[in-house]
C-alpha positions in Angstrom: 102.8 121.4 101.2 102.3 117.6 100.8 103.3 115.7 97.7 100.5 114.3 95.6 100.9 110.8 94.2 99.4 107.4 93.7 99.2 104.4 96.0 98.4 101.4 93.9 97.9 97.6 93.8 99.6 95.7 91.0 99.0 92.1 90.2 100.1 89.5 87.7 98.1 86.4 86.7 101.2 84.3 86.7 101.3 84.9 90.5 97.8 84.4 91.9 97.0 86.0 95.3 100.2 87.9 95.2 99.9 91.7 94.9 102.3 94.6 95.2 101.2 97.7 97.1 103.4 100.6 96.2 103.4 104.3 95.6 104.6 106.6 92.8 104.4 110.2 91.7 104.1 109.0 88.1 101.1 107.2 86.5 100.7 103.8 88.1 100.2 102.2 84.6 103.6 103.4 83.6 105.0 102.0 86.9 103.5 98.6 86.2 105.2 98.6 82.7 108.5 99.1 84.5 108.1 95.5 85.8 107.4 94.0 82.4 110.3 92.2 80.7 111.4 90.6 84.0 110.9 87.0 82.7 107.3 86.6 83.9 105.0 85.2 81.1 102.2 87.8 81.7 102.2 91.6 82.0 101.8 93.3 85.3 98.4 95.1 85.7 97.3 97.9 87.9 94.2 96.6 89.7 93.6 99.8 91.7 95.1 103.2 92.2 94.3 106.1 94.5 95.5 109.7 94.2 96.4 110.9 97.7 98.4 113.5 99.5 101.5 112.0 101.1 101.5 108.7 99.1 104.6 107.3 100.8 103.0 107.7 104.2 99.8 106.1 103.0 101.7 103.2 101.5 103.7 102.6 104.7 100.4 102.6 106.7 98.9 100.1 104.3 102.0 97.9 104.5 101.6 97.9 108.3 98.0 96.9 108.0 99.0 94.1 105.6 102.0 92.9 107.7 100.5 89.4 108.3 100.3 88.9 104.5 103.8 90.1 103.7 105.6 87.8 101.3 108.7 90.0 100.6 109.3 93.8 100.6 106.2 95.4 99.0 104.6 92.1 97.9 101.7 90.6 99.9 100.0 87.2 99.6 96.3 88.3 99.7 93.5 89.2 97.4 93.5 92.6 95.7 90.3 93.4 97.6 92.2 93.1 100.9 95.0 95.3 99.7 92.5 97.9 98.4 90.8 98.0 101.8 94.1 98.5 103.5 94.9 101.5 101.3 91.4 103.0 101.8 91.8 102.6 105.6 95.3 104.1 105.5 94.4 107.3 103.5 93.0 110.3 105.3 91.5 111.5 102.0 91.4 110.0 98.6 91.4 112.7 95.9 90.6 110.2 93.1 90.5 106.5 92.8 90.2 104.1 89.9 89.5 100.4 89.7 90.9 98.7 86.6 88.7 95.7 85.7 89.5 93.1 83.1 86.5 92.5 80.9 86.9 90.0 78.1 90.7 90.4 77.9 90.4 94.2 77.7 90.9 96.5 80.6 88.0 98.8 81.3 88.6 101.6 83.8 86.0 103.2 86.0 86.1 105.6 88.9 84.8 104.4 92.2 82.5 106.3 94.4 83.6 106.4 98.1 80.8 104.0 99.2 78.4 101.4 97.9 75.5 103.0 96.0 72.9 100.7 97.7 70.6 102.7 100.0 72.1 103.1 103.5 75.3 101.1 102.8 78.6 102.7 103.7 80.9 99.9 102.6 83.5 100.6 99.9 82.5 99.3 96.5 84.4 96.3 95.1 82.1 95.3 92.2 80.1 97.0 89.5 76.6 95.9 88.6 74.9 97.6 85.6 77.1 100.7 86.1 76.4 100.9 89.9 79.4 100.5 92.2 78.4 98.0 95.0 80.0 96.3 97.9 80.5 92.5 97.6 77.3 91.7 99.6 75.0 94.0 97.6 76.6 92.8 94.3 75.8 89.2 95.3 72.2 90.2 96.3 71.6 92.0 93.0 72.9 89.0 91.0 70.9 86.5 93.1 67.7 88.6 92.8 68.1 89.0 89.0 69.0 85.4 88.3 66.8 83.9 91.0 63.7 85.2 89.4 64.7 83.7 86.0 65.3 80.3 87.6 61.9 80.4 89.3 60.2 81.1 85.9 62.1 78.3 84.2 61.3 75.8 86.9 57.5 76.7 86.6 57.7 76.2 82.9 59.5 72.8 83.2 57.1 71.5 85.9 54.0 72.1 83.7 
């Protein structure tokens, strides 16, 4: 029987574009707290975690996928999105996944669906728009459509 555990992405705002991809059989948020107090001015934060079977194997596959970004040991110089994609591609099955988003200084947690909720899209979601998990492209399209219409109305009013 395989061990269940988490594969996670941890980041720290003091080190932009540097993420740790690791695994643990305990809660990833507790794991991130293990790093606090190491002299870094900001706390380490879990950006993403996935509950999987065989977390060590998934972590090792993700490390191989990220080999070109390796900074040292389990640290990679890339965006969190790139690291999350590597984990998703490395896992045969994700039992549960959570993206931890910073909103106004507070961390809000939401579970991600396995794919973008836009009709016909199978890309993994990376953003949330009005409670809908969307991939980057559809998130940008939703934002453009929403705010593009407002801009057009304002321009008409200003040109009168």
